[in-house]
KEKE-3310 file (N, C-alpha, C; in steps of 0.2 Angstrom, whole numbers, plus 5000, padded with zeros to 4 digits):
npx = (5003:5000:5003:5017:5021:5018:5027:5039:5039:5036:5046:5059:5055:5051:5063:5071:5063:5064:5077:5079:5070:5076:5088:5083:5075:5066:5075:5070:5082:5082:5072:5061:5055:5046:5049:5052:5039:5031:5036:5034:5020:5016:5021:5013:5000:5002:5004:4992:4983:4987:4988:4976:4971:4962:4953:4961:4970:4963:4959:4972:4975:4967:4970:4976:4965:4956:4962:4962:4948:4945:4953:4947:4937:4947:4955:4947:4944:4934:4937:4950:4966:4981:4999:5007:5001:5005:5007:5009:5024:5029:5043:5046:5039:5041:5031:5018:5005:4989:4988:4982:4969:4965:4951:4949:4938:4921:4916:4907:4890:4889:4903:4903:4893:4899:4910:4905:4898:4910:4916:4906:4908:4920:4931:4938:4944:4935:4937:4926:4918:4911:4898:4895:4902:4913:4930:4942:4949:4955:4968:4963:4969:4975:4985:4983:4970:4972:4979:4969:4960:4967:4975:4989:5005:5022:5033:5038:5028:5016:5020:5020:5006:5001:5007:5001:4988:4988:4992:4981:4971:4976:4976:4962:4959:4958:4946:4937:4938:4933:4920:4915:4917:4909:4896:4896:4894:4881)
npy = (6025:6021:6032:6033:6021:6025:6036:6029:6023:6034:6045:6041:6040:6053:6060:6054:6058:6072:6075:6070:6079:6091:6090:6088:6099:6111:6115:6098:6085:6071:6057:6049:6037:6021:6013:6022:6028:6017:6012:6024:6025:6012:6014:6024:6018:6007:6014:6021:6011:6002:6011:6016:6027:6030:6040:6051:6047:6045:6058:6063:6057:6062:6070:6060:6051:6059:6062:6049:6046:6056:6052:6040:6039:6039:6028:6017:6016:6024:6037:6041:6036:6042:6038:6046:6057:6068:6086:6097:6105:6121:6127:6140:6149:6144:6138:6127:6118:6111:6094:6085:6074:6066:6062:6050:6046:6050:6051:6039:6040:6039:6042:6055:6061:6060:6068:6080:6083:6084:6095:6105:6106:6112:6104:6099:6104:6106:6103:6107:6102:6110:6104:6101:6090:6081:6084:6084:6082:6089:6079:6068:6071:6076:6086:6092:6096:6107:6115:6118:6125:6135:6141:6142:6138:6139:6126:6126:6134:6126:6115:6121:6124:6111:6106:6115:6112:6099:6101:6109:6099:6091:6100:6102:6091:6092:6099:6091:6079:6085:6087:6074:6068:6075:6072:6058:6058:6062)
npz = (5809:5796:5789:5791:5784:5771:5770:5769:5756:5748:5750:5745:5732:5729:5731:5720:5709:5710:5709:5695:5689:5692:5684:5672:5668:5658:5643:5640:5642:5643:5642:5652:5650:5650:5661:5673:5673:5675:5688:5696:5695:5701:5714:5719:5718:5727:5739:5740:5740:5751:5761:5763:5756:5746:5740:5740:5731:5719:5716:5714:5702:5693:5681:5673:5672:5666:5654:5649:5647:5638:5627:5623:5612:5601:5605:5605:5591:5585:5580:5569:5574:5574:5573:5581:5593:5599:5602:5588:5583:5579:5571:5567:5575:5587:5594:5601:5593:5592:5587:5573:5568:5553:5543:5532:5525:5527:5544:5555:5560:5574:5578:5573:5580:5593:5592:5589:5601:5610:5603:5606:5620:5619:5619:5608:5592:5577:5559:5546:5531:5518:5516:5529:5534:5544:5542:5549:5565:5581:5589:5602:5616:5633:5632:5619:5622:5631:5623:5613:5621:5627:5617:5605:5612:5620:5624:5637:5644:5642:5649:5662:5663:5664:5675:5685:5683:5688:5701:5706:5706:5717:5727:5729:5737:5751:5752:5746:5754:5766:5763:5759:5771:5779:5773:5776:5790:5791)
capx = (5007:4999:5007:5024:5022:5018:5033:5044:5038:5036:5052:5064:5052:5051:5070:5073:5060:5066:5084:5077:5067:5081:5093:5080:5070:5066:5073:5072:5087:5081:5065:5061:5053:5041:5052:5050:5032:5028:5038:5030:5013:5016:5022:5007:4995:5004:5003:4985:4979:4989:4987:4968:4970:4959:4950:4966:4973:4958:4960:4978:4975:4961:4972:4977:4958:4953:4966:4960:4941:4945:4956:4943:4935:4952:4958:4942:4943:4928:4941:4957:4972:4988:5004:5009:4996:5008:5006:5013:5029:5031:5049:5046:5036:5043:5025:5015:4999:4986:4989:4975:4967:4962:4946:4950:4931:4916:4915:4901:4885:4891:4909:4901:4890:4903:4915:4901:4897:4916:4917:4901:4911:4927:4937:4941:4942:4933:4937:4921:4918:4905:4892:4895:4905:4919:4936:4948:4948:4961:4969:4960:4973:4975:4989:4979:4964:4974:4981:4963:4956:4971:4979:4996:5010:5028:5033:5038:5021:5012:5022:5018:4999:4999:5008:4996:4981:4989:4992:4975:4968:4978:4973:4955:4958:4955:4939:4933:4938:4929:4913:4913:4917:4902:4891:4896:4891:4874)
capy = (6020:6021:6038:6031:6017:6029:6039:6024:6023:6041:6049:6039:6042:6061:6062:6052:6062:6079:6075:6069:6085:6096:6089:6088:6104:6114:6110:6091:6081:6064:6054:6044:6030:6017:6011:6027:6029:6011:6012:6029:6023:6007:6017:6028:6013:6003:6018:6023:6005:6000:6017:6018:6034:6029:6046:6056:6044:6046:6065:6064:6054:6065:6072:6054:6049:6064:6060:6042:6047:6060:6048:6034:6038:6037:6022:6012:6016:6029:6042:6039:6037:6042:6035:6051:6061:6074:6092:6099:6110:6126:6129:6147:6153:6141:6136:6120:6118:6105:6090:6083:6067:6067:6057:6048:6045:6053:6048:6036:6044:6039:6046:6062:6064:6061:6073:6086:6084:6086:6101:6109:6108:6115:6099:6098:6109:6102:6106:6104:6103:6115:6100:6100:6083:6082:6082:6083:6084:6089:6073:6068:6071:6082:6091:6095:6100:6113:6120:6121:6130:6141:6143:6139:6141:6136:6120:6128:6136:6120:6111:6124:6123:6105:6106:6119:6108:6093:6103:6111:6093:6089:6105:6100:6085:6094:6101:6084:6075:6088:6086:6067:6066:6078:6068:6051:6058:6064)
capz = (5806:5788:5786:5791:5779:5765:5769:5767:5749:5744:5751:5740:5725:5728:5730:5714:5704:5711:5705:5688:5687:5692:5679:5666:5667:5651:5639:5642:5639:5644:5642:5658:5647:5653:5668:5678:5673:5679:5695:5700:5696:5706:5721:5721:5719:5733:5745:5740:5742:5758:5766:5763:5753:5739:5738:5738:5725:5714:5714:5711:5695:5689:5675:5669:5671:5661:5647:5646:5645:5632:5622:5622:5605:5597:5607:5603:5584:5582:5577:5567:5579:5571:5578:5586:5594:5603:5598:5582:5585:5573:5572:5566:5580:5593:5598:5600:5590:5593:5581:5570:5565:5547:5541:5525:5523:5532:5550:5556:5564:5581:5578:5571:5586:5599:5591:5590:5608:5612:5601:5609:5626:5618:5620:5602:5586:5571:5553:5543:5524:5516:5517:5537:5535:5548:5538:5553:5572:5585:5593:5609:5622:5637:5629:5614:5625:5634:5617:5610:5626:5629:5611:5605:5617:5619:5628:5644:5646:5642:5655:5668:5663:5666:5683:5688:5683:5693:5708:5708:5708:5723:5732:5730:5741:5758:5752:5744:5760:5771:5760:5760:5778:5782:5771:5779:5796:5792)
cpx = (5006:5003:5015:5026:5022:5024:5039:5044:5040:5042:5057:5062:5053:5058:5073:5070:5062:5073:5083:5075:5072:5086:5090:5074:5071:5073:5075:5077:5087:5074:5065:5059:5048:5043:5050:5043:5029:5029:5034:5023:5012:5016:5016:5001:4996:5002:4996:4981:4981:4988:4980:4967:4967:4956:4955:4970:4969:4959:4967:4979:4970:4964:4973:4970:4955:4956:4963:4953:4941:4948:4952:4940:4941:4955:4954:4940:4937:4931:4948:4962:4978:4993:5006:5004:4998:5007:5011:5017:5030:5038:5050:5044:5038:5036:5022:5008:4995:4987:4982:4975:4963:4957:4947:4943:4927:4916:4908:4897:4887:4898:4907:4898:4894:4908:4911:4899:4904:4917:4912:4904:4918:4932:4941:4940:4941:4934:4931:4921:4911:4898:4892:4898:4911:4925:4942:4946:4955:4962:4966:4965:4973:4979:4986:4973:4966:4976:4974:4960:4960:4975:4986:5000:5016:5028:5034:5032:5016:5013:5019:5010:4997:5001:5003:4989:4982:4989:4985:4970:4970:4976:4966:4954:4955:4947:4934:4933:4933:4921:4911:4913:4911:4896:4890:4893:4884:4870)
cpy = (6020:6027:6036:6026:6020:6033:6035:6023:6029:6045:6047:6041:6049:6063:6060:6057:6069:6079:6074:6076:6091:6096:6089:6093:6107:6117:6103:6088:6074:6062:6049:6037:6027:6015:6015:6028:6023:6011:6018:6027:6017:6009:6020:6023:6009:6008:6020:6017:6003:6005:6019:6025:6034:6036:6051:6053:6045:6053:6066:6062:6057:6067:6066:6051:6053:6063:6054:6043:6051:6056:6042:6033:6036:6030:6016:6012:6020:6034:6039:6041:6037:6039:6039:6056:6068:6080:6094:6105:6114:6129:6137:6151:6150:6139:6129:6122:6111:6100:6087:6076:6068:6061:6056:6048:6048:6048:6045:6041:6044:6043:6054:6065:6065:6067:6080:6088:6087:6093:6107:6111:6111:6111:6098:6103:6104:6106:6103:6106:6107:6111:6098:6093:6085:6080:6080:6085:6085:6082:6074:6066:6077:6088:6095:6099:6107:6118:6122:6126:6136:6144:6141:6142:6137:6130:6121:6130:6130:6116:6114:6124:6117:6104:6110:6115:6102:6095:6106:6105:6090:6094:6104:6095:6087:6096:6095:6080:6078:6087:6079:6065:6069:6074:6061:6052:6060:6059)
cpz = (5798:5785:5786:5785:5772:5764:5767:5759:5745:5745:5746:5733:5724:5727:5723:5708:5704:5708:5698:5685:5687:5686:5672:5665:5660:5649:5641:5638:5639:5644:5647:5655:5652:5660:5673:5679:5677:5686:5699:5701:5701:5713:5723:5722:5725:5739:5745:5743:5750:5763:5767:5761:5746:5736:5736:5731:5718:5711:5711:5704:5691:5682:5670:5667:5665:5654:5644:5643:5639:5626:5620:5615:5600:5599:5605:5595:5581:5578:5575:5572:5575:5576:5583:5587:5598:5598:5593:5584:5578:5575:5571:5572:5587:5598:5596:5598:5591:5586:5579:5568:5559:5545:5534:5521:5529:5538:5551:5560:5571:5582:5578:5577:5592:5598:5591:5597:5611:5610:5604:5616:5625:5620:5614:5597:5580:5565:5549:5535:5523:5518:5525:5538:5539:5544:5543:5560:5576:5588:5600:5614:5626:5635:5624:5616:5627:5628:5613:5614:5627:5623:5611:5610:5617:5624:5635:5647:5647:5648:5662:5669:5666:5673:5687:5689:5688:5700:5710:5709:5715:5729:5734:5735:5748:5758:5750:5750:5765:5769:5761:5767:5781:5780:5774:5786:5797:5788)
residu = (UNK:UNK:UNK:UNK:UNK:UNK:UNK:UNK:UNK:UNK:UNK:UNK:UNK:UNK:UNK:UNK:UNK:UNK:UNK:UNK:UNK:UNK:UNK:UNK:UNK:UNK:UNK:UNK:UNK:UNK:UNK:UNK:UNK:UNK:UNK:UNK:UNK:UNK:UNK:UNK:UNK:UNK:UNK:UNK:UNK:UNK:UNK:UNK:UNK:UNK:UNK:UNK:UNK:UNK:UNK:UNK:UNK:UNK:UNK:UNK:UNK:UNK:UNK:UNK:UNK:UNK:UNK:UNK:UNK:UNK:UNK:UNK:UNK:UNK:UNK:UNK:UNK:UNK:UNK:UNK:UNK:UNK:UNK:UNK:UNK:UNK:UNK:UNK:UNK:UNK:UNK:UNK:UNK:UNK:UNK:UNK:UNK:UNK:UNK:UNK:UNK:UNK:UNK:UNK:UNK:UNK:UNK:UNK:UNK:UNK:UNK:UNK:UNK:UNK:UNK:UNK:UNK:UNK:UNK:UNK:UNK:UNK:UNK:UNK:UNK:UNK:UNK:UNK:UNK:UNK:UNK:UNK:UNK:UNK:UNK:UNK:UNK:UNK:UNK:UNK:UNK:UNK:UNK:UNK:UNK:UNK:UNK:UNK:UNK:UNK:UNK:UNK:UNK:UNK:UNK:UNK:UNK:UNK:UNK:UNK:UNK:UNK:UNK:UNK:UNK:UNK:UNK:UNK:UNK:UNK:UNK:UNK:UNK:UNK:UNK:UNK:UNK:UNK:UNK:UNK:UNK:UNK:UNK:UNK:UNK:UNK)
# end
């Protein structure tokens, strides 16, 4: 019965999103805006909560959770947060490059430590002055993370990388469910 309830919500959503994706595949011609994002998020939340699919929902939202956790230093003011943190587009090469946040004054000890930890794990690229003071960092978003790790790429390739990452999080669900089910039995 829970699965049937989920289908009532998800089939219309999948149909609408499939049509939108078909007509809006690369290059994008329309931006879905906040309304579609809120409605899809609400639909997933309702199905996850009412259908008792909390583990699956958590794994499905891993990319969004990762993006939020990575963005926290900018969102909470440790690192400068420019108005637009999307990757920088180079018209000559048709490639996206990680966008940068520039420090007008040296970062605090806490900000410098956080950025050095993120840099150690290759989550950001830092530009340092000769005196080892951080001058700029790549913006803290999942898009810039993939560009830092995989190098500059065109928009189509970046979208494919993000979709592969999203799908890999969902494929992990059966393994995760089997392990947690096994642990709860013992």
